N, C-alpha and C positions, 0 to 999 in steps of 0.2 A: 559170332559176336552176340552177346546178350541182347543188344538193342534190335537184332534182326527179327525178334519175335513180332515186333510192331509192324515191320514190313510184310512179314509172312501172313499175319492175321488180316492185313489190309488187302494184299494181293500176292499170291504165291509167285506169279510171274515177275512182279516187281522185285521181290526178294531174290529170286534166282538171277535176274539180270545184274543185281548189285553184288550178291555174295558168291555166285558161281562164275558168271561171265565177267565180273570185276568192272561193270559199267556204272557211271554216275553222271548225273546232270543236275546243275544247280538252277533253282528259280527263286523268286522273292520269298517264298515260304521257307525253303530250306536255308537260306541266308539268315532270315529272321530267327529261325530256330537255333542255328549255330551261334549267333550273337547272344541269344538268351542263355544258352548253356555255358558260353564263355563267362558270362556275368555270374552265373550260379557257381562255376568252378574256380575256386582259388585253391589249386591243386594241393591235396593232402593237408589242408589247413582245418583247424577246428577252433571253436570258441565256446565259452560256457555262459549260459544265461540262467541264473538261479539253479535249478535242478535239472537243466537240460544241457547236454553237450551237442553241439552242432558240427558235424564233420562234412566236409565238401569233397567231391571227386574221390569217392571211396572205391578202391579197386575191389572187385568181387569175382568169385568163380564158383562153379559147381561141377563136381565130377559126375554126378548123376545126369545132369543136363548136357554135359560136354560143352560148356560155354563159359565165357568170362567177359567182363566189361566194367563199367563204372556206374555207381549210383550218384545222381546229382547231389543229393544231400541225404545223410542219415542222422536222425536225431536219436540220441540215447537219453531216455527220460528215467530219472531216478525212481525206483519202484521196488518194493519188497518182493515182487514176483519176477523181477528181472534176472539178468545174468552178470557176473563180474566182468570188469574191463581191466586190462592190464594198466597198472599205474594209477588207478582210480579207486577211491573208497566207495563202498556200497554196491548196490545192484542196480541194473538199468534195463528198461524195456527198449526194444529196437523198433524204430519207426522210420521207414524209408519214405522219401519225398522225391517225386519225379517232376521235372519242369517241362512244360509244353508251351509253344508260342500262341496257339489259337484259343478256342473255347471248347468246353466239354462236348464230346461226340456222342452220337447215338450208339455207335459201335463200341466194343469193349477193348480195342487194341491197346489203348493207353494203360488200362487197368492190368491187362495181361503182362505188359512190360514191367509194371510195378510188382506183380505177383512173381515174375521171374526173378527180380532182385530179391524179393523176400526169400525165395527158395535157396538162393546162393547164401544169403546172410544166415539162414537157419542152419545150413550145413557147416558154415564156417564158425559160427558162434555157439552152436549146440543149443539153440533156443526155438521158441515158436513165435512167429509173427502173425498177429491176427488183424492188424490194421496198418494202413499207410495212407498216403495222400498224393494227389496230382495237382500241382499248381499251374493254373492256366494264366498266361500273361495278358490275354485279351480282357479277361474279367477280373484279373488280379485277385483271384480267390483260390483257396484250396478246395478240392473235392475229395472228401474222405472216402476211403474204399475198405470194405470188408474183405480181407484176404482169406477166403474160405479154403478148405481142403479140396473142394470141387474145383475151384479156380486153379489151384496149384496142380491138380491132376491134369487139367487141360493144358497147362503150360508144359508139363512133361510129355504129353501126347504130341504137341506141336513141335517140340524140339526133336523128338524121335522122328517125326515126319521130315523135318529139315535135314537131319543127318542122312536120311534115306535119299532125299533129293540130291544132296551134295555128293554122296557116294556114287550115285548113278550119273552125276553131271546133268541132271534133268532140268530143262527150262520149259515150263508149261506154255502152251499156245496162248495167244492174246484173246481175251474175251472183253469186248468193249462194254463199259458201264459209265454211268454219270461221273463216277470218281475219276475217270481217266482225264478229264479236262483239267483238273487241278494237280495232276501228277507231274512231278518234275521229270519223270522218265518217259513221257509220252513220245517224245521225238526219237527216242531210242527203241522204245517198245513197238511203235507203230501199230496201235490197237485197231485202226481202221483198215489196215492192209488186208486181212483175211477176206473182207467183203469184196475185194477186187478180183478174187479168183486167183488161180495158180498162173505162174508165168508160162508153164507148158501149155495150158489150155488157151491162153492168149495168143501164143505163137501159132498154135495149131489152127485156131480160128482165122488168124491173119493169112496163113498160107492157103486156106480153103476158100478165101473170099476173092473174087476176080477184082482186078484193078478198076474196070469200068462199071462195077456194080451189077453186071448182068449175071445170068445163070452160068454155072460150069457145065459144059457138055461132057 
């Protein structure tokens, strides 16, 4: 899934639990995000505003990434430097817009997801996409992003790594961070469990400990 790059960039274990082990757990954040995307998605609909065509829930895929998914919104902006669209007059530049429930993050996982959408659209339409935007519901503002070739190269590297994990069926071990507290998967991931030691060591220690607390002769 194209959207998996956001999970993978955030936490490789989270991605593996969802996309390899097929596990999922809802919390308030995931529910809000789902509601926001439902509002953005009026499946396969489009509207025109002057020289801009706004298409929602646009299905996309990439053979080089080995991935498919949907863009929340793709704006086609009339431009002499653009590409032709079937059934439309003129040329259009392609501008993807991703919707997110929260506020802009210090990390780049949202921008990576946007760049992955751009890679798909470039392959499908035979064009170059240099910019896009992420709309954040909390601030109700768009954050414009420069979709550089360096960013797209990183997208390709991450998808190659994802395919390697999937082929091996590899789920990384948990590494507890501050981000674990807000993760919807924490009750399935159990990031604090490794600190408890192995079950084998616990059983062995219990067998070697006398019931009365005295020394073993």
